[in-house]
C-alpha positions in Angstrom: 77.1 63.7 136.9 75.8 65.9 139.7 78.3 67.9 141.8 77.5 67.8 145.5 78.5 71.3 146.6 77.8 70.6 150.2 80.4 67.8 150.3 82.9 70.0 148.5 82.2 72.9 150.9 82.4 70.5 153.9 85.9 69.3 152.9 87.5 72.2 151.1 86.0 75.5 152.4 87.3 75.1 155.9 90.0 76.4 158.2 91.6 73.0 158.2 92.0 73.0 154.4 93.4 76.5 154.4 96.0 75.5 157.1 96.7 72.4 155.1 97.4 74.5 152.0 99.8 76.8 154.0 101.6 73.9 155.5 101.7 72.1 152.2 103.1 75.2 150.5 105.9 75.3 153.1 106.5 71.6 152.8 106.5 71.8 149.0 109.2 74.4 149.1 111.1 72.3 151.7 110.8 69.2 149.4 111.8 71.2 146.3 114.7 72.8 148.2 116.0 69.5 149.4 115.6 67.9 146.0 117.5 70.8 144.3 120.3 70.5 146.8 120.5 66.7 146.5 120.3 66.6 142.7 124.0 67.3 142.1 125.0 64.9 144.8 122.9 61.9 143.6 123.1 63.0 139.9 119.5 62.1 139.2 116.5 64.5 139.5 114.0 61.7 140.1 116.0 60.2 142.9 116.6 63.6 144.4 112.9 64.3 144.4 112.2 61.0 146.1 114.7 61.7 148.9 113.4 65.2 149.4 109.8 63.9 149.5 110.6 61.3 152.1 112.5 63.8 154.3 109.9 66.5 154.1 107.1 64.0 155.0 108.2 64.0 158.7 107.9 67.8 158.7 104.4 67.5 157.2 103.3 65.1 159.9 104.6 67.3 162.7 102.9 70.4 161.3 99.6 68.7 160.4 99.4 67.0 163.8 100.0 70.3 165.5 97.9 72.8 163.5 95.5 71.2 161.0 94.2 68.2 162.9 95.4 68.8 166.5 96.1 65.5 168.0 98.8 63.7 169.9 101.5 62.3 167.6 102.0 58.5 167.7 104.0 56.1 165.6 100.8 54.4 164.5 99.3 57.7 163.4 102.5 58.6 161.6 102.4 55.3 159.7 98.8 56.0 158.7 99.8 59.6 157.7 102.7 58.2 155.7 100.4 55.7 153.9 97.9 58.4 153.2 100.5 60.1 151.1 101.0 57.1 148.8 98.4 58.2 146.2 100.0 61.7 146.2 103.5 60.2 146.0 102.5 58.1 142.9 100.8 61.1 141.3 103.7 63.4 142.0 106.3 60.9 140.7 104.4 60.4 137.5 104.2 64.2 137.0 107.9 64.6 137.7 108.7 61.8 135.2 106.4 63.2 132.5 107.4 66.9 133.0 111.1 66.4 133.5 112.0 63.2 131.6 109.5 63.4 128.7 108.8 67.1 128.3 112.1 68.4 129.3 110.9 71.0 131.8 113.4 72.2 134.4 113.5 70.0 137.5 112.4 72.7 139.9 109.4 73.5 137.8 108.5 69.8 137.6 108.7 69.4 141.4 106.5 72.4 142.0 103.9 71.4 139.4 103.8 67.9 140.8 103.1 69.3 144.3 100.3 71.6 143.2 98.4 68.9 141.3 98.5 66.4 144.2 97.0 68.6 146.9 93.3 67.9 146.9 93.7 64.1 146.8 96.3 64.3 149.6 94.1 66.4 151.8 91.2 64.0 151.7 93.5 61.0 152.3 95.2 62.6 155.3 91.9 64.0 156.7 89.9 60.8 156.5 92.5 58.0 156.8 95.3 59.4 158.9 93.3 61.6 161.3 89.9 59.9 161.1 88.0 63.1 160.4 85.0 63.0 158.1 
């Protein structure tokens, strides 16, 4: 299999990807913070993660619309943005389940590891599907 460095450079060595990483880092901490606060209330690390993830998604849309892919925010675009996070959501939930439930890692470590591993896929989904940028 041949690696197309031009395609990789086109998508990942850009100002947009750097801003996406910065916003994603902030949003990861927001999601993890919310999940950590919610965990004692809901008494389930997986449920707390899901609630934190959903709450932080609105923040992600706002910041990405403003700074990464400057565009007017609309309900239709938010729905596309939200749907573009579905692959990331599935990947992150699987990682939290494996790390926390099966391997016994601390919940916060599981949340952070899940976020880090889902970033490249999420960027491409958001860029192409939600904001229509190729």
